[in-house]
BALOBA-1460 file (C-alpha; in Angstrom, 3 decimals):
// residues 290
<rec num="1" residu="m" x="-14.310" y="-23.817" z="2.072"/>
<rec num="2" residu="i" x="-12.479" y="-21.465" z="-0.295"/>
<rec num="3" residu="h" x="-12.963" y="-22.433" z="-3.970"/>
<rec num="4" residu="a" x="-10.390" y="-20.122" z="-5.454"/>
<rec num="5" residu="q" x="-8.635" y="-22.006" z="-8.222"/>
<rec num="6" residu="l" x="-5.849" y="-19.567" z="-8.986"/>
<rec num="7" residu="a" x="-5.336" y="-17.785" z="-5.591"/>
<rec num="8" residu="a" x="-5.222" y="-20.968" z="-3.500"/>
<rec num="9" residu="q" x="-1.833" y="-22.315" z="-2.473"/>
<rec num="10" residu="s" x="-1.261" y="-25.742" z="-4.030"/>
<rec num="11" residu="h" x="1.956" y="-26.457" z="-2.151"/>
<rec num="12" residu="t" x="3.796" y="-24.897" z="0.867"/>
<rec num="13" residu="s" x="6.643" y="-23.899" z="-1.438"/>
<rec num="14" residu="h" x="4.423" y="-22.171" z="-3.907"/>
<rec num="15" residu="k" x="4.860" y="-18.482" z="-3.319"/>
<rec num="16" residu="t" x="4.223" y="-15.650" z="-5.803"/>
<rec num="17" residu="i" x="6.719" y="-12.870" z="-6.077"/>
<rec num="18" residu="v" x="5.239" y="-9.572" z="-7.234"/>
<rec num="19" residu="k" x="7.706" y="-7.175" z="-8.748"/>
<rec num="20" residu="i" x="6.884" y="-3.461" z="-8.887"/>
<rec num="21" residu="s" x="10.327" y="-2.162" z="-10.041"/>
<rec num="22" residu="e" x="13.736" y="-3.543" z="-10.913"/>
<rec num="23" residu="t" x="14.675" y="-3.607" z="-7.252"/>
<rec num="24" residu="v" x="11.444" y="-3.826" z="-5.212"/>
<rec num="25" residu="s" x="9.448" y="-7.079" z="-4.985"/>
<rec num="26" residu="f" x="6.770" y="-8.381" z="-2.632"/>
<rec num="27" residu="g" x="6.784" y="-11.995" z="-1.326"/>
<rec num="28" residu="g" x="10.513" y="-12.752" z="-0.991"/>
<rec num="29" residu="e" x="12.867" y="-12.452" z="1.958"/>
<rec num="30" residu="e" x="12.640" y="-8.641" z="1.943"/>
<rec num="31" residu="i" x="9.869" y="-6.820" z="3.808"/>
<rec num="32" residu="v" x="8.715" y="-3.921" z="1.623"/>
<rec num="33" residu="i" x="7.737" y="-0.705" z="3.284"/>
<rec num="34" residu="i" x="5.409" y="1.723" z="1.448"/>
<rec num="35" residu="g" x="5.075" y="5.201" z="2.944"/>
<rec num="36" residu="g" x="3.647" y="8.559" z="2.171"/>
<rec num="37" residu="p" x="0.631" y="10.782" z="2.687"/>
<rec num="38" residu="c" x="-3.039" y="9.817" z="2.378"/>
<rec num="39" residu="t" x="-3.368" y="12.444" z="-0.336"/>
<rec num="40" residu="v" x="-1.002" y="14.157" z="-2.754"/>
<rec num="41" residu="e" x="-1.351" y="17.831" z="-1.980"/>
<rec num="42" residu="s" x="1.511" y="19.540" z="-3.852"/>
<rec num="43" residu="l" x="4.812" y="18.899" z="-5.583"/>
<rec num="44" residu="e" x="6.772" y="20.361" z="-2.666"/>
<rec num="45" residu="q" x="4.987" y="17.948" z="-0.244"/>
<rec num="46" residu="m" x="5.901" y="14.848" z="-2.241"/>
<rec num="47" residu="e" x="9.434" y="16.087" z="-2.822"/>
<rec num="48" residu="t" x="9.894" y="16.346" z="0.940"/>
<rec num="49" residu="v" x="8.403" y="12.954" z="1.519"/>
<rec num="50" residu="a" x="10.502" y="11.260" z="-1.209"/>
<rec num="51" residu="q" x="13.778" y="12.720" z="-0.052"/>
<rec num="52" residu="k" x="13.226" y="11.962" z="3.599"/>
<rec num="53" residu="l" x="11.832" y="8.457" z="3.237"/>
<rec num="54" residu="a" x="14.139" y="7.155" z="0.564"/>
<rec num="55" residu="a" x="16.985" y="7.293" z="3.119"/>
<rec num="56" residu="a" x="14.926" y="5.461" z="5.763"/>
<rec num="57" residu="p" x="14.735" y="3.312" z="3.644"/>
<rec num="58" residu="v" x="11.144" y="3.190" z="2.442"/>
<rec num="59" residu="q" x="11.086" y="1.177" z="-0.744"/>
<rec num="60" residu="a" x="7.922" y="2.745" z="-2.352"/>
<rec num="61" residu="l" x="5.826" y="5.851" z="-2.075"/>
<rec num="62" residu="r" x="2.108" y="6.121" z="-1.678"/>
<rec num="63" residu="g" x="-0.169" y="8.999" z="-2.330"/>
<rec num="64" residu="g" x="-3.834" y="9.269" z="-3.265"/>
<rec num="65" residu="v" x="-4.972" y="11.379" z="-6.217"/>
<rec num="66" residu="y" x="-8.496" y="10.008" z="-6.544"/>
<rec num="67" residu="k" x="-9.996" y="9.908" z="-3.097"/>
<rec num="68" residu="p" x="-13.118" y="7.955" z="-1.966"/>
<rec num="69" residu="r" x="-14.501" y="10.242" z="0.707"/>
<rec num="70" residu="t" x="-17.483" y="9.575" z="2.945"/>
<rec num="71" residu="s" x="-18.722" y="13.133" z="2.370"/>
<rec num="72" residu="p" x="-19.169" y="14.410" z="-1.209"/>
<rec num="73" residu="y" x="-18.075" y="17.847" z="0.066"/>
<rec num="74" residu="a" x="-14.646" y="16.592" z="1.299"/>
<rec num="75" residu="f" x="-11.485" y="16.991" z="-0.881"/>
<rec num="76" residu="q" x="-11.659" y="14.409" z="-3.566"/>
<rec num="77" residu="g" x="-7.969" y="14.527" z="-4.653"/>
<rec num="78" residu="m" x="-5.921" y="16.292" z="-7.258"/>
<rec num="79" residu="g" x="-6.736" y="13.869" z="-10.101"/>
<rec num="80" residu="e" x="-4.518" y="14.042" z="-13.154"/>
<rec num="81" residu="d" x="-2.393" y="16.825" z="-11.675"/>
<rec num="82" residu="g" x="-1.628" y="14.584" z="-8.743"/>
<rec num="83" residu="l" x="-0.605" y="11.830" z="-11.077"/>
<rec num="84" residu="e" x="1.874" y="14.166" z="-12.823"/>
<rec num="85" residu="i" x="3.378" y="14.989" z="-9.450"/>
<rec num="86" residu="l" x="3.778" y="11.273" z="-8.572"/>
<rec num="87" residu="a" x="5.339" y="10.574" z="-11.961"/>
<rec num="88" residu="a" x="7.769" y="13.467" z="-11.518"/>
<rec num="89" residu="v" x="8.878" y="12.335" z="-8.080"/>
<rec num="90" residu="r" x="9.160" y="8.668" z="-9.272"/>
<rec num="91" residu="s" x="11.441" y="9.736" z="-12.096"/>
<rec num="92" residu="r" x="13.529" y="12.163" z="-10.018"/>
<rec num="93" residu="y" x="14.141" y="9.789" z="-7.078"/>
<rec num="94" residu="n" x="13.910" y="6.459" z="-8.923"/>
<rec num="95" residu="v" x="11.360" y="5.191" z="-6.479"/>
<rec num="96" residu="p" x="8.189" y="3.206" z="-7.402"/>
<rec num="97" residu="v" x="4.795" y="4.784" z="-6.531"/>
<rec num="98" residu="v" x="1.450" y="3.273" z="-5.497"/>
<rec num="99" residu="t" x="-1.888" y="5.039" z="-5.896"/>
<rec num="100" residu="e" x="-5.584" y="4.163" z="-5.854"/>
<rec num="101" residu="v" x="-7.804" y="3.577" z="-8.878"/>
<rec num="102" residu="m" x="-11.546" y="3.946" z="-8.217"/>
<rec num="103" residu="s" x="-13.149" y="3.264" z="-11.614"/>
<rec num="104" residu="i" x="-12.528" y="1.504" z="-14.926"/>
<rec num="105" residu="a" x="-12.357" y="4.968" z="-16.597"/>
<rec num="106" residu="q" x="-9.322" y="5.900" z="-14.450"/>
<rec num="107" residu="i" x="-7.270" y="2.617" z="-15.111"/>
<rec num="108" residu="d" x="-5.393" y="3.754" z="-18.230"/>
<rec num="109" residu="i" x="-4.201" y="7.128" z="-16.881"/>
<rec num="110" residu="v" x="-3.282" y="5.742" z="-13.466"/>
<rec num="111" residu="a" x="-1.400" y="2.830" z="-15.043"/>
<rec num="112" residu="a" x="0.533" y="5.310" z="-17.143"/>
<rec num="113" residu="h" x="1.826" y="7.170" z="-14.084"/>
<rec num="114" residu="a" x="2.077" y="4.597" z="-11.241"/>
<rec num="115" residu="d" x="3.962" y="1.339" z="-10.709"/>
<rec num="116" residu="m" x="1.250" y="-0.338" z="-8.684"/>
<rec num="117" residu="l" x="-2.586" y="0.199" z="-8.698"/>
<rec num="118" residu="q" x="-4.422" y="0.099" z="-5.392"/>
<rec num="119" residu="v" x="-7.942" y="-1.111" z="-5.029"/>
<rec num="120" residu="g" x="-9.341" y="0.471" z="-1.868"/>
<rec num="121" residu="s" x="-11.509" y="-1.350" z="0.679"/>
<rec num="122" residu="r" x="-14.741" y="0.225" z="-0.679"/>
<rec num="123" residu="n" x="-14.031" y="-1.273" z="-4.111"/>
<rec num="124" residu="m" x="-12.895" y="-4.790" z="-3.038"/>
<rec num="125" residu="q" x="-16.107" y="-6.193" z="-4.482"/>
<rec num="126" residu="n" x="-16.429" y="-3.848" z="-7.421"/>
<rec num="127" residu="f" x="-16.322" y="-6.870" z="-9.741"/>
<rec num="128" residu="d" x="-16.322" y="-4.929" z="-13.028"/>
<rec num="129" residu="l" x="-13.291" y="-2.931" z="-11.798"/>
<rec num="130" residu="l" x="-11.544" y="-6.169" z="-10.703"/>
<rec num="131" residu="k" x="-12.195" y="-7.798" z="-14.030"/>
<rec num="132" residu="a" x="-10.797" y="-4.809" z="-15.908"/>
<rec num="133" residu="l" x="-7.736" y="-4.771" z="-13.654"/>
<rec num="134" residu="g" x="-7.214" y="-8.391" z="-14.593"/>
<rec num="135" residu="q" x="-6.329" y="-7.218" z="-18.091"/>
<rec num="136" residu="v" x="-3.830" y="-4.602" z="-17.012"/>
<rec num="137" residu="n" x="-0.087" y="-5.373" z="-17.049"/>
<rec num="138" residu="k" x="0.476" y="-3.698" z="-13.667"/>
<rec num="139" residu="p" x="0.730" y="-5.046" z="-10.135"/>
<rec num="140" residu="i" x="-2.485" y="-4.663" z="-8.092"/>
<rec num="141" residu="l" x="-2.628" y="-3.907" z="-4.335"/>
<rec num="142" residu="l" x="-5.965" y="-5.244" z="-3.215"/>
<rec num="143" residu="k" x="-7.293" y="-4.043" z="0.171"/>
<rec num="144" residu="r" x="-9.702" y="-6.113" z="2.245"/>
<rec num="145" residu="g" x="-13.250" y="-4.738" z="2.451"/>
<rec num="146" residu="l" x="-14.638" y="-3.005" z="5.483"/>
<rec num="147" residu="a" x="-16.503" y="-6.132" z="6.584"/>
<rec num="148" residu="a" x="-15.207" y="-8.764" z="4.163"/>
<rec num="149" residu="t" x="-14.649" y="-12.341" z="5.235"/>
<rec num="150" residu="i" x="-11.327" y="-14.024" z="4.359"/>
<rec num="151" residu="e" x="-13.105" y="-16.024" z="1.702"/>
<rec num="152" residu="e" x="-14.635" y="-12.960" z="0.113"/>
<rec num="153" residu="f" x="-11.244" y="-11.294" z="0.129"/>
<rec num="154" residu="v" x="-9.607" y="-14.229" z="-1.564"/>
<rec num="155" residu="m" x="-12.359" y="-14.495" z="-4.139"/>
<rec num="156" residu="a" x="-11.951" y="-10.819" z="-4.966"/>
<rec num="157" residu="a" x="-8.367" y="-11.527" z="-5.820"/>
<rec num="158" residu="e" x="-9.528" y="-14.468" z="-7.915"/>
<rec num="159" residu="y" x="-11.457" y="-12.060" z="-10.097"/>
<rec num="160" residu="i" x="-8.239" y="-10.329" z="-10.993"/>
<rec num="161" residu="l" x="-6.205" y="-13.479" z="-11.430"/>
<rec num="162" residu="s" x="-8.821" y="-15.192" z="-13.530"/>
<rec num="163" residu="h" x="-8.897" y="-12.302" z="-16.000"/>
<rec num="164" residu="g" x="-5.197" y="-12.634" z="-16.705"/>
<rec num="165" residu="n" x="-3.246" y="-10.556" z="-14.196"/>
<rec num="166" residu="p" x="-1.139" y="-12.729" z="-11.764"/>
<rec num="167" residu="h" x="0.506" y="-9.778" z="-10.012"/>
<rec num="168" residu="v" x="-1.717" y="-9.334" z="-6.923"/>
<rec num="169" residu="v" x="-0.755" y="-8.309" z="-3.420"/>
<rec num="170" residu="l" x="-3.301" y="-8.666" z="-0.549"/>
<rec num="171" residu="c" x="-3.580" y="-5.979" z="2.081"/>
<rec num="172" residu="e" x="-5.127" y="-6.415" z="5.500"/>
<rec num="173" residu="r" x="-6.311" y="-2.975" z="6.732"/>
<rec num="174" residu="g" x="-8.687" y="-3.738" z="9.553"/>
<rec num="175" residu="i" x="-12.370" y="-4.614" z="9.561"/>
<rec num="176" residu="r" x="-15.271" y="-2.978" z="11.330"/>
<rec num="177" residu="s" x="-16.578" y="-4.186" z="14.690"/>
<rec num="178" residu="f" x="-18.721" y="-2.966" z="17.586"/>
<rec num="179" residu="d" x="-15.798" y="-1.227" z="19.121"/>
<rec num="180" residu="n" x="-14.778" y="2.345" z="18.036"/>
<rec num="181" residu="y" x="-11.700" y="3.046" z="20.117"/>
<rec num="182" residu="t" x="-9.640" y="2.262" z="17.084"/>
<rec num="183" residu="r" x="-10.774" y="3.043" z="13.578"/>
<rec num="184" residu="n" x="-11.025" y="-0.594" z="12.666"/>
<rec num="185" residu="v" x="-9.922" y="-3.908" z="14.162"/>
<rec num="186" residu="l" x="-6.613" y="-5.125" z="12.719"/>
<rec num="187" residu="d" x="-7.051" y="-8.798" z="11.952"/>
<rec num="188" residu="l" x="-3.519" y="-10.279" z="12.166"/>
<rec num="189" residu="g" x="-5.081" y="-13.710" z="12.317"/>
<rec num="190" residu="a" x="-6.175" y="-13.129" z="8.734"/>
<rec num="191" residu="v" x="-2.519" y="-12.396" z="7.793"/>
<rec num="192" residu="a" x="-1.336" y="-15.682" z="9.071"/>
<rec num="193" residu="a" x="-4.314" y="-17.466" z="7.519"/>
<rec num="194" residu="l" x="-3.817" y="-15.884" z="4.064"/>
<rec num="195" residu="k" x="-0.145" y="-16.835" z="4.144"/>
<rec num="196" residu="q" x="-1.230" y="-20.438" z="4.538"/>
<rec num="197" residu="i" x="-4.158" y="-20.594" z="2.122"/>
<rec num="198" residu="t" x="-2.889" y="-18.425" z="-0.730"/>
<rec num="199" residu="h" x="0.419" y="-18.078" z="-2.551"/>
<rec num="200" residu="l" x="-0.013" y="-14.302" z="-2.876"/>
<rec num="201" residu="p" x="2.045" y="-11.747" z="-0.909"/>
<rec num="202" residu="v" x="0.215" y="-10.223" z="2.072"/>
<rec num="203" residu="i" x="0.924" y="-6.817" z="3.547"/>
<rec num="204" residu="v" x="-0.626" y="-4.863" z="6.398"/>
<rec num="205" residu="d" x="-1.932" y="-1.204" z="6.583"/>
<rec num="206" residu="p" x="-1.738" y="-0.395" z="10.362"/>
<rec num="207" residu="s" x="-2.629" y="3.308" z="9.736"/>
<rec num="208" residu="h" x="-6.205" y="2.620" z="8.588"/>
<rec num="209" residu="a" x="-6.572" y="-0.207" z="11.066"/>
<rec num="210" residu="v" x="-6.015" y="1.865" z="14.192"/>
<rec num="211" residu="g" x="-6.616" y="5.425" z="13.057"/>
<rec num="212" residu="k" x="-4.399" y="6.907" z="15.791"/>
<rec num="213" residu="r" x="-0.702" y="7.568" z="15.072"/>
<rec num="214" residu="e" x="0.450" y="6.496" z="18.514"/>
<rec num="215" residu="l" x="-0.824" y="2.955" z="17.861"/>
<rec num="216" residu="v" x="0.646" y="2.525" z="14.382"/>
<rec num="217" residu="a" x="4.185" y="1.428" z="15.458"/>
<rec num="218" residu="p" x="3.099" y="-1.497" z="17.747"/>
<rec num="219" residu="m" x="0.786" y="-2.809" z="15.074"/>
<rec num="220" residu="a" x="3.435" y="-2.447" z="12.381"/>
<rec num="221" residu="k" x="5.809" y="-4.494" z="14.504"/>
<rec num="222" residu="a" x="3.170" y="-7.104" z="15.235"/>
<rec num="223" residu="a" x="2.499" y="-7.380" z="11.494"/>
<rec num="224" residu="v" x="6.142" y="-8.154" z="10.773"/>
<rec num="225" residu="a" x="6.259" y="-10.636" z="13.592"/>
<rec num="226" residu="c" x="3.220" y="-12.543" z="12.284"/>
<rec num="227" residu="g" x="4.667" y="-12.928" z="8.777"/>
<rec num="228" residu="a" x="3.482" y="-9.934" z="6.718"/>
<rec num="229" residu="d" x="5.500" y="-9.363" z="3.466"/>
<rec num="230" residu="g" x="5.219" y="-5.547" z="3.795"/>
<rec num="231" residu="l" x="3.587" y="-2.526" z="5.298"/>
<rec num="232" residu="i" x="1.814" y="0.508" z="3.881"/>
<rec num="233" residu="i" x="1.927" y="3.428" z="6.338"/>
<rec num="234" residu="e" x="0.673" y="7.010" z="6.105"/>
<rec num="235" residu="c" x="3.069" y="9.757" z="6.951"/>
<rec num="236" residu="h" x="3.158" y="13.486" z="6.222"/>
<rec num="237" residu="p" x="5.564" y="16.428" z="6.559"/>
<rec num="238" residu="e" x="3.051" y="18.194" z="8.850"/>
<rec num="239" residu="p" x="0.549" y="15.472" z="10.008"/>
<rec num="240" residu="e" x="-1.896" y="17.794" z="11.667"/>
<rec num="241" residu="q" x="-2.173" y="19.785" z="8.421"/>
<rec num="242" residu="s" x="-3.010" y="16.747" z="6.262"/>
<rec num="243" residu="v" x="-6.122" y="17.332" z="4.175"/>
<rec num="244" residu="s" x="-7.314" y="13.787" z="5.006"/>
<rec num="245" residu="d" x="-6.654" y="11.227" z="7.727"/>
<rec num="246" residu="a" x="-4.538" y="13.659" z="9.758"/>
<rec num="247" residu="r" x="-5.108" y="11.793" z="13.018"/>
<rec num="248" residu="q" x="-3.443" y="8.619" z="11.806"/>
<rec num="249" residu="a" x="-0.487" y="10.086" z="9.875"/>
<rec num="250" residu="l" x="3.002" y="9.851" z="11.280"/>
<rec num="251" residu="s" x="5.535" y="12.618" z="11.007"/>
<rec num="252" residu="l" x="8.303" y="11.862" z="8.561"/>
<rec num="253" residu="e" x="10.800" y="11.635" z="11.539"/>
<rec num="254" residu="d" x="8.554" y="9.167" z="13.289"/>
<rec num="255" residu="m" x="8.298" y="7.119" z="10.084"/>
<rec num="256" residu="v" x="12.078" y="6.979" z="9.713"/>
<rec num="257" residu="n" x="12.412" y="5.879" z="13.403"/>
<rec num="258" residu="l" x="9.749" y="3.255" z="12.927"/>
<rec num="259" residu="v" x="11.567" y="1.750" z="9.886"/>
<rec num="260" residu="a" x="14.822" y="1.654" z="11.974"/>
<rec num="261" residu="s" x="12.995" y="-0.165" z="14.778"/>
<rec num="262" residu="l" x="11.598" y="-2.765" z="12.333"/>
<rec num="263" residu="k" x="14.984" y="-3.860" z="11.011"/>
<rec num="264" residu="p" x="16.036" y="-6.067" z="13.997"/>
<rec num="265" residu="l" x="12.544" y="-7.480" z="14.228"/>
<rec num="266" residu="a" x="12.679" y="-8.465" z="10.522"/>
<rec num="267" residu="t" x="16.017" y="-10.149" z="11.133"/>
<rec num="268" residu="a" x="14.577" y="-12.084" z="14.078"/>
<rec num="269" residu="v" x="11.911" y="-13.642" z="11.832"/>
<rec num="270" residu="g" x="14.313" y="-14.452" z="9.027"/>
<rec num="271" residu="r" x="13.526" y="-11.436" z="6.836"/>
<rec num="272" residu="n" x="15.225" y="-8.115" z="6.024"/>
<rec num="273" residu="i" x="14.472" y="-4.511" z="5.056"/>
<rec num="274" residu="s" x="16.893" y="-3.621" z="2.270"/>
<rec num="275" residu="e" x="18.291" y="-0.269" z="1.265"/>
<rec num="276" residu="l" x="16.607" y="1.280" z="-1.764"/>
<rec num="277" residu="s" x="19.270" y="1.205" z="-4.450"/>
<rec num="278" residu="g" x="19.646" y="3.756" z="-7.177"/>
<rec num="279" residu="v" x="17.905" y="6.528" z="-5.312"/>
<rec num="280" residu="n" x="19.014" y="10.114" z="-6.050"/>
<rec num="281" residu="l" x="18.927" y="11.825" z="-2.679"/>
<rec num="282" residu="k" x="20.619" y="14.979" z="-3.784"/>
<rec num="283" residu="s" x="18.308" y="15.917" z="-6.561"/>
<rec num="284" residu="a" x="17.561" y="19.600" z="-7.040"/>
<rec num="285" residu="p" x="13.924" y="20.475" z="-6.470"/>
<rec num="286" residu="i" x="11.512" y="19.826" z="-9.309"/>
<rec num="287" residu="f" x="9.818" y="22.894" z="-10.664"/>
<rec num="288" residu="c" x="6.534" y="22.714" z="-12.562"/>
<rec num="289" residu="a" x="4.757" y="25.452" z="-14.463"/>
<rec num="290" residu="a" x="1.929" y="26.985" z="-12.526"/>
């Protein structure tokens, strides 16, 4: 059914490890937790997030600087200023960062500031963007489209792989259905299937799947139980004040508690959540010129 030549798993022992820093890799025994706000809002915000989450431990930080919003009047992100904030926090705390790229024109500047480039669900079949990312020497986090089949998802990854970039991580983030109680429907069956039919790491975004913070933890646990290689979860110092996706963001305290609750579950399925080595938790605040 799926005719992917490069993404398909040729043998059960064939598993790709995608490395985003010297100490953080997707696809091995360790489950990688990515955490942070939907949108980078200020240096102070990201400082607070980095210091709190590094001790959890959360192995990578997320934060959007180019935001695909449904309304053209909604906040579109800080752009290059946001990238500078991510780079400063990454350098200060020695933690890798993940952020979204929305167009070919943004690739070079995002790649210069981030450790992993995210392709959002709306761009999963932006084939020109995928081809261009295939020529970038950076890991790519590819999110499943809003209504994409598993085959379409795998073939989107194939575009990146076939243009020379083997460092692709797949992300299940829920698909649309007739029900609207949750933001989307988290397809954990797809996670299990993708782990069988591809050699690529597969992670889960429970935040965008459910859209309600009180549902994030159960789905995160279910994702670990079904074999996900990692999680990407939205959290914020003041969730209700978040400029985007406030309803689904966890508080930093809840995020720390969630990571703690995942550790025994990871152990039960033969995985682990490691400490983030080399993190400087006692750094003085970073000050930028106004």
